[in-house]
C-alpha positions, 0 to 999 in steps of 0.5 A, a space after each residue: 500500500 502506497 503511503 498517502 502524501 501529506 503537506 504540514 508544518 513543523 514546530 518551526 513553521 516549516 512544510 514537510 511533505 511525504 516526497 521530502 522522505 523519498 529515498 529514506 525509511 520513514 516512521 510516521 507516528 501519530 499521537 494524542 497529546 504534546 507533554 502527556 505521560 504516553 506521548 512524552 515516554 513515546 517521543 523520549 524513546 524515538 530521541 533515544 533511538 534516533 541515531 540508531 534508527 539513522 544508521 539504517 537510513 530511518 527518519 522520524 516524524 511525529 503528528 498530532 493535532 497541537 499547534 506549531 507553537 505546542 510541538 516547539 515547546 514539546 521539542 524544546 523541553 525534551 530535547 526531540 532529535 526529530 521534526 513533529 508536524 501540526 495537523 489541527 485541520 485533523 486532515 493527515 490524521 483521518 487520511 492515515 486511520 489514526 482518528 477515532 474512538 478513544 477511552 480516558 478514565 472510563 469515558 469515550 470520546 473521539 481523538 487522535 490514536 496511538 498509531 505508526 506507519 514504518 514506510 519504505 525508501 519508495 513511499 510504501 507502507 511496510 509495516 503499521 503498528 496499532 495501539 502501541 506501548 509507549 515505553 517499548 514502541 521504539 525498540 520494536 521499530 528498531 527490531 523491525 528496521 533491522 529485518 527489513 534492511 538486512 
């Protein structure tokens, strides 16, 4: 399955699209909200594995409906070494099937699902991760990329 194109601003207001990552592997991960426990754990895990992932030609990009300004604070607070894209209109989140029913404290509501796409150098989706465990997700991606690239 071909990955869907997008054009979103990062934490610095610069636009990114899928074609910017052609020729590289891309971890495109969707998460609910900046600076919350699970999202921070997931982002910091990816930050800590970033250089290992780059050794395999992998770039990492996070997407949430938070604003550019919120992303900038999150990136700076946790010294993230990859871009976070703002999708306030939820168009990319919906296109990647990362919007749906969530539960929190027994209440059900609509929101961004924790979902990741591993996209190869040609733009093909090689793996979809649903309902990821934030604390172990980066290690799981690293193990999978090793299998795909060796």
